[in-house]
MISESE-202743 format. One record per residue: residue in one letter; x, y, z of N, C-alpha, C in turn. Coordinates in steps of 0.2 Angstrom, whole numbers. Example, Ala and Ser with C-alpha at 12.3 -4.5 7.8 and 13.67 -1.06 7.14 Angstrom:
2
NODE  r     nu     nv     nw    cau    cav    caw     cu     cv     cw
NODE  A     66    -28     39     62    -22     39     66    -16     39
NODE  S     64    -11     35     68     -5     36     64      0     39
END
This chain:
225
NODE  r     nu     nv     nw    cau    cav    caw     cu     cv     cw
NODE  X   -336    153   -268   -337    160   -267   -332    163   -264
NODE  X   -329    160   -259   -323    164   -255   -317    164   -259
NODE  X   -316    159   -263   -310    159   -268   -311    165   -273
NODE  X   -317    165   -276   -319    170   -281   -318    177   -278
NODE  X   -319    178   -271   -319    185   -268   -311    187   -267
NODE  X   -307    182   -265   -300    183   -265   -297    185   -271
NODE  X   -299    181   -277   -296    182   -283   -298    189   -286
NODE  X   -304    192   -283   -306    198   -285   -302    204   -282
NODE  X   -301    203   -275   -297    207   -271   -289    207   -272
NODE  X   -287    200   -273   -280    199   -274   -279    195   -280
NODE  X   -280    197   -286   -279    193   -292   -272    190   -293
NODE  X   -272    184   -296   -266    181   -298   -264    184   -305
NODE  X   -258    184   -306   -256    186   -313   -251    181   -317
NODE  X   -252    181   -323   -249    177   -328   -241    178   -327
NODE  X   -237    172   -326   -230    173   -326   -227    174   -333
NODE  X   -231    173   -338   -228    175   -344   -229    182   -347
NODE  X   -235    184   -347   -236    191   -349   -238    196   -344
NODE  X   -240    194   -338   -242    198   -333   -249    200   -332
NODE  X   -253    197   -337   -260    199   -337   -264    195   -331
NODE  X   -269    197   -329   -273    194   -323   -276    188   -325
NODE  X   -275    183   -321   -278    176   -323   -285    176   -321
NODE  X   -289    173   -325   -296    172   -324   -298    165   -321
NODE  X   -304    164   -319   -306    157   -316   -304    152   -321
NODE  X   -301    147   -319   -299    141   -323   -292    141   -326
NODE  X   -289    147   -325   -282    148   -327   -277    147   -321
NODE  X   -271    144   -323   -266    142   -318   -259    144   -320
NODE  X   -256    149   -317   -249    151   -318   -249    155   -325
NODE  X   -252    152   -330   -251    155   -337   -258    156   -340
NODE  X   -259    162   -343   -265    164   -346   -266    160   -352
NODE  X   -272    160   -354   -274    157   -361   -270    160   -366
NODE  X   -270    167   -366   -266    171   -371   -259    169   -371
NODE  X   -256    168   -365   -249    166   -365   -248    159   -368
NODE  X   -252    154   -366   -252    147   -369   -252    147   -376
NODE  X   -256    151   -379   -257    152   -386   -251    154   -390
NODE  X   -247    158   -386   -241    162   -389   -234    158   -388
NODE  X   -234    153   -384   -228    149   -382   -225    147   -388
NODE  X   -218    147   -388   -214    145   -394   -213    137   -394
NODE  X   -219    133   -395   -219    126   -395   -214    123   -401
NODE  X   -210    118   -400   -206    115   -405   -209    110   -409
NODE  X   -214    107   -406   -218    101   -410   -213     96   -412
NODE  X   -207     95   -409   -202     90   -411   -205     83   -411
NODE  X   -210     82   -407   -213     75   -406   -217     73   -413
NODE  X   -218     78   -417   -221     77   -424   -216     76   -429
NODE  X   -210     77   -428   -205     78   -433   -199     72   -433
NODE  X   -197     70   -438   -192     65   -438   -185     68   -438
NODE  X   -185     74   -441   -178     78   -440   -180     85   -438
NODE  X   -175     87   -434   -176     94   -431   -169     96   -428
NODE  X   -169    103   -427   -162    106   -425   -159    102   -419
NODE  X   -163    100   -414   -160     97   -408   -157     90   -409
NODE  X   -161     87   -413   -158     80   -415   -151     81   -419
NODE  X   -151     86   -423   -145     88   -427   -139     90   -422
NODE  X   -141     94   -417   -136     96   -412   -133     90   -409
NODE  X   -136     85   -408   -133     79   -404   -131     74   -409
NODE  X   -132     74   -415   -131     69   -420   -123     67   -420
NODE  X   -122     61   -419   -115     59   -420   -111     59   -413
NODE  X   -114     62   -408   -111     63   -402   -113     58   -396
NODE  X   -119     56   -397   -122     51   -392   -127     47   -396
NODE  X   -128     41   -395   -133     37   -398   -140     39   -395
NODE  X   -145     41   -398   -151     43   -395   -157     39   -398
NODE  X   -162     38   -395   -168     36   -397   -173     42   -399
NODE  X   -176     44   -394   -180     50   -394   -176     56   -392
NODE  X   -177     62   -396   -174     68   -394   -180     73   -394
NODE  X   -182     76   -388   -188     80   -388   -187     86   -384
NODE  X   -190     91   -386   -190     98   -381   -197    101   -382
NODE  X   -199    104   -377   -206    107   -377   -206    114   -380
NODE  X   -201    118   -378   -201    125   -381   -195    127   -384
NODE  X   -195    132   -388   -189    135   -390   -187    141   -385
NODE  X   -180    141   -383   -177    146   -379   -173    151   -383
NODE  X   -176    157   -384   -173    162   -388   -172    169   -383
NODE  X   -167    172   -383   -166    178   -379   -171    183   -380
NODE  X   -174    185   -374   -179    190   -375   -186    187   -377
NODE  X   -187    181   -378   -193    178   -380   -197    175   -374
NODE  X   -203    173   -375   -207    170   -370   -205    164   -367
NODE  X   -201    160   -371   -199    154   -368   -193    155   -363
NODE  X   -189    160   -364   -183    162   -360   -186    165   -354
NODE  X   -192    169   -354   -195    172   -349   -197    167   -344
NODE  X   -200    162   -346   -203    157   -342   -197    153   -338
NODE  X   -192    152   -342   -186    148   -339   -183    153   -333
NODE  X   -183    159   -334   -180    164   -329   -185    164   -323
NODE  X   -191    163   -324   -196    163   -318   -195    157   -314
NODE  X   -193    151   -318   -192    145   -314   -185    145   -310
NODE  X   -180    147   -314   -173    147   -311   -171    152   -306
NODE  X   -174    158   -307   -171    164   -303   -177    167   -299
NODE  X   -183    165   -300   -188    168   -296   -192    162   -292
NODE  X   -189    157   -292   -191    151   -288   -198    148   -289
NODE  X   -200    148   -296   -206    145   -298   -206    138   -300
NODE  X   -204    134   -295   -204    127   -296   -211    124   -298
NODE  X   -216    127   -296   -223    125   -298   -224    126   -306
NODE  X   -221    131   -309   -221    132   -316   -217    127   -320
NODE  X   -212    124   -317   -208    119   -320   -212    113   -320
NODE  X   -215    111   -315   -220    105   -314   -226    106   -319
NODE  X   -229    112   -319   -234    113   -323   -233    112   -331
NODE  X   -227    114   -333   -225    114   -340   -223    106   -341
NODE  X   -220    103   -336   -219     96   -337   -225     92   -338
NODE  X   -230     93   -334   -236     90   -334   -240     91   -341
NODE  X   -239     97   -343   -242     99   -350   -239     95   -356
NODE  X   -232     95   -355   -228     91   -360   -229     84   -360
NODE  X   -230     81   -354   -231     74   -353   -238     72   -356
NODE  X   -243     76   -355   -249     75   -359   -249     74   -366
NODE  X   -245     79   -369   -244     79   -376   -240     73   -378
NODE  X   -235     71   -375   -231     65   -377   -235     59   -376
NODE  X   -239     58   -370   -243     53   -369   -248     52   -375
NODE  X   -251     57   -377   -256     57   -383   -253     54   -389
NODE  X   -246     56   -390   -243     55   -396   -239     48   -396
NODE  X   -240     44   -390   -237     38   -389   -230     37   -388
NODE  X   -227     43   -386   -220     43   -385   -218     43   -378
NODE  X   -222     43   -373   -221     44   -366   -219     37   -363
NODE  X   -223     32   -364   -223     26   -360   -218     21   -362
NODE  X   -213     23   -366   -208     18   -368   -201     18   -364
NODE  X   -201     22   -359   -195     23   -355   -196     18   -348
NODE  X   -190     16   -346   -189     12   -340   -189     17   -334
NODE  X   -186     23   -335   -185     28   -330   -183     34   -332
NODE  X   -185     40   -328   -183     46   -330   -177     48   -325
NODE  X   -172     51   -328   -166     53   -325   -165     61   -326
NODE  X   -166     65   -321   -165     72   -322   -157     74   -321
NODE  X   -155     79   -325   -148     81   -325   -148     84   -318
NODE  X   -142     82   -314   -142     85   -307   -139     92   -307
NODE  X   -140     95   -301   -137    101   -300   -131    100   -294
NODE  X   -126    104   -294   -121    103   -289   -124    105   -282
NODE  X   -122    102   -277   -125    104   -270   -125    111   -269
NODE  X   -120    115   -270   -120    122   -268   -125    126   -272
NODE  X   -126    124   -279   -131    127   -283   -138    125   -280
NODE  X   -139    119   -278   -145    116   -276   -147    120   -270
NODE  X   -143    121   -265   -144    125   -259   -146    132   -260
NODE  X   -143    135   -265   -145    142   -267   -151    143   -270
NODE  X   -153    138   -274   -159    138   -278   -165    135   -275
NODE  X   -163    130   -270   -168    126   -266   -171    120   -270
NODE  X   -171    120   -276   -174    115   -280   -170    114   -287
NODE  X   -170    108   -290   -168    107   -296   -173    107   -301
NODE  X   -172    112   -306   -178    114   -311   -179    108   -316
NODE  X   -173    104   -317   -174     98   -321   -178     93   -318
NODE  X   -177     92   -311   -181     87   -308   -188     89   -307
NODE  X   -190     96   -306   -196     98   -306   -200     97   -312
NODE  X   -197     98   -318   -200     97   -325   -201     90   -326
NODE  X   -196     86   -323   -197     78   -323   -203     76   -319
NODE  X   -204     79   -314   -210     77   -310   -216     78   -313
NODE  X   -217     83   -317   -222     85   -321   -223     79   -327
NODE  X   -218     78   -330   -218     73   -335   -220     66   -332
NODE  X   -217     64   -327   -219     58   -324   -226     57   -321
NODE  X   -229     62   -319   -236     62   -317   -241     60   -322
NODE  X   -239     60   -328   -243     57   -334   -242     50   -335
NODE  X   -238     47   -331   -236     40   -332   -234     36   -326
NODE  X   -233     30   -326   -231     26   -320   -223     25   -320
NODE  X   -220     29   -324   -212     28   -325   -209     31   -319
NODE  X   -204     28   -315   -201     31   -310   -196     36   -311
NODE  X   -195     41   -307   -189     46   -307   -184     43   -303
NODE  X   -178     43   -306   -172     40   -302   -167     46   -302
NODE  X   -168     50   -296   -164     56   -295   -157     55   -292
NODE  X   -155     48   -291   -149     47   -287   -144     42   -292
NODE  X   -146     43   -298   -141     39   -303   -136     43   -306
NODE  X   -137     49   -306   -132     54   -308   -130     59   -303
NODE  X   -123     61   -303   -121     66   -298   -116     71   -301
NODE  X   -116     77   -298   -111     82   -301   -107     84   -295
NODE  X   -100     84   -297    -95     85   -292    -93     92   -291
NODE  X    -93     96   -297    -90    102   -297    -95    107   -299
NODE  X    -95    113   -296   -100    119   -298    -96    124   -302
NODE  X    -98    125   -309    -95    130   -313   -100    136   -313
NODE  X    -98    142   -315   -102    148   -317   -106    146   -323
NODE  X   -111    151   -324   -116    150   -330   -112    148   -336
NODE  X   -115    143   -340   -112    140   -346   -115    143   -352
NODE  X   -120    147   -352   -124    149   -357   -120    153   -363
NODE  X   -114    156   -361   -111    160   -365   -104    157   -368
NODE  X   -103    151   -366    -97    147   -367    -98    143   -374
NODE  X    -92    142   -377    -93    138   -383    -93    130   -381
NODE  X    -95    126   -386    -96    119   -384    -90    116   -382
NODE  X    -84    118   -385    -77    115   -383    -76    117   -376
NODE  X    -77    123   -374    -75    125   -367    -80    122   -362
NODE  X    -86    122   -364    -91    118   -359    -89    111   -358
NODE  X    -87    108   -364    -86    101   -363    -80     99   -359
NODE  X    -74    103   -360    -68    102   -356    -69    104   -349
NODE  X    -74    108   -347    -75    110   -340    -79    105   -337
NODE  X    -84    102   -341    -89     97   -338    -87     90   -338
NODE  X    -81     88   -342    -80     81   -343    -78     77   -337
NODE  X    -76     80   -332    -74     77   -325    -79     78   -320
NODE  X    -85     82   -322    -89     84   -316    -94     78   -315
NODE  X    -96     74   -319   -102     70   -318   -100     63   -317
NODE  X   -104     59   -313   -103     52   -313   -109     49   -312
NODE  X   -110     42   -313   -116     38   -313   -115     32   -308
NODE  X   -120     30   -304   -119     24   -300   -121     18   -305
NODE  X   -120     12   -302   -122      6   -306   -130      6   -307
NODE  X   -132      5   -313   -139      5   -315   -141     -2   -314
NODE  X   -147     -3   -312   -150    -10   -311   -151    -13   -318
NODE  X   -149    -20   -319   -149    -23   -325   -156    -23   -329
NODE  X   -161    -22   -326   -168    -22   -329   -169    -15   -332
NODE  X   -165    -11   -331   -166     -4   -334   -162     -4   -341
NODE  X   -166     -3   -346   -163     -3   -353   -164      3   -357
NODE  X   -169      7   -355   -170     13   -359   -172     19   -354
NODE  X   -167     24   -354   -168     30   -349   -170     36   -353
NODE  X   -174     40   -350   -175     47   -353   -171     52   -349
NODE  X   -166     55   -352   -162     60   -348   -166     66   -349
NODE  X   -167     70   -343   -172     76   -343   -168     82   -341
NODE  X   -168     87   -345   -164     93   -344   -169     99   -344
NODE  X   -167    105   -342   -171    111   -342   -170    114   -349
NODE  X   -164    117   -350   -162    120   -357   -156    117   -360
NODE  X   -156    115   -366   -151    112   -370   -148    118   -374
NODE  X   -142    120   -373   -138    125   -377   -134    121   -382
NODE  X   -127    120   -380   -123    117   -384   -124    109   -384
NODE  X   -127    106   -379   -128     99   -378   -122     96   -375
NODE  X   -117    100   -372   -111     97   -369   -113     93   -363
NODE  X   -118     96   -359   -120     93   -352   -124     86   -354
NODE  X   -128     86   -359   -132     80   -360   -127     75   -363
NODE  X   -122     77   -367   -118     72   -370   -114     68   -364
NODE  X   -111     72   -360   -108     69   -354   -112     65   -350
NODE  X   -118     67   -348   -122     63   -344   -124     57   -347
NODE  X   -126     57   -354   -128     51   -357   -122     46   -357
NODE  X   -116     48   -359   -110     44   -359   -109     41   -352
NODE  X   -110     44   -347   -110     41   -340   -114     36   -339
NODE  X   -121     37   -341   -126     31   -340   -124     25   -345
NODE  X   -122     27   -351   -121     21   -356   -115     17   -353
NODE  X   -110     20   -350   -105     16   -347   -107     12   -341
NODE  X   -113     13   -338   -115      9   -333   -120      4   -335
NODE  X   -121      3   -342   -124     -3   -344   -131     -1   -347
NODE  X   -133      6   -347   -139      7   -350   -139      6   -358
NODE  X   -144      3   -361   -143      2   -368   -146      7   -373
NODE  X   -151     11   -370   -154     16   -374   -155     23   -370
NODE  X   -154     28   -374   -154     35   -371   -159     39   -375
NODE  X   -164     42   -372   -168     47   -375   -167     54   -371
NODE  X   -168     59   -374   -167     66   -371   -174     70   -372
NODE  X   -176     72   -366   -182     77   -366   -180     83   -362
NODE  X   -181     89   -365   -179     95   -362   -185    100   -362
NODE  X   -185    104   -357   -190    109   -357   -189    114   -363
NODE  X   -183    116   -364   -182    120   -370   -176    119   -373
NODE  X   -176    120   -380   -170    120   -384   -168    127   -386
NODE  X   -162    129   -384   -159    135   -386   -157    136   -393
NODE  X   -160    141   -396   -158    143   -403   -151    145   -404
END
């Protein structure tokens, strides 16, 4: 009763469309959830993100929860996470996607989740790694461990979203390195927030493959159109 009273006086609002949340809703309204640009990549053998990475890195599963399109609902949620500090939203979306992947039989095949790292300066400014937060949500639906110390980033660059794949790749090639991976780890799920050109994923995957990982899958919160 006390919680209902506070919701009446100080209602919570949906982070997607701004409408008031009703009892049983959390962070996103039912209306927003119905309008999210789901990719449904887990149901498709071929799709744009798989084509984007084709021939660049050997991959098993290539998955993304939402489409990221400028001005769209997916990009609005990403901005809430990255620039308005809503770590809870990243975890919530990860958990939601984890349930979908678990039901489809695609979740429990990995030995470890490895989030794409942030540079220390960006992590200090943002206070959390959005890829790790999304990863935590995914992992909550399984017993698969998160290994947050297997990949590191040495250099911090400005936003990469407006740069070509060639420029992104040339700037990132020396940025990432991986530590030695235990020999019992064969299949890693590399987790990112938004995949644009795929340059970051390509380099991170190659770092892990050089350390003995046999299989790489990719899971993203969003695939940029």
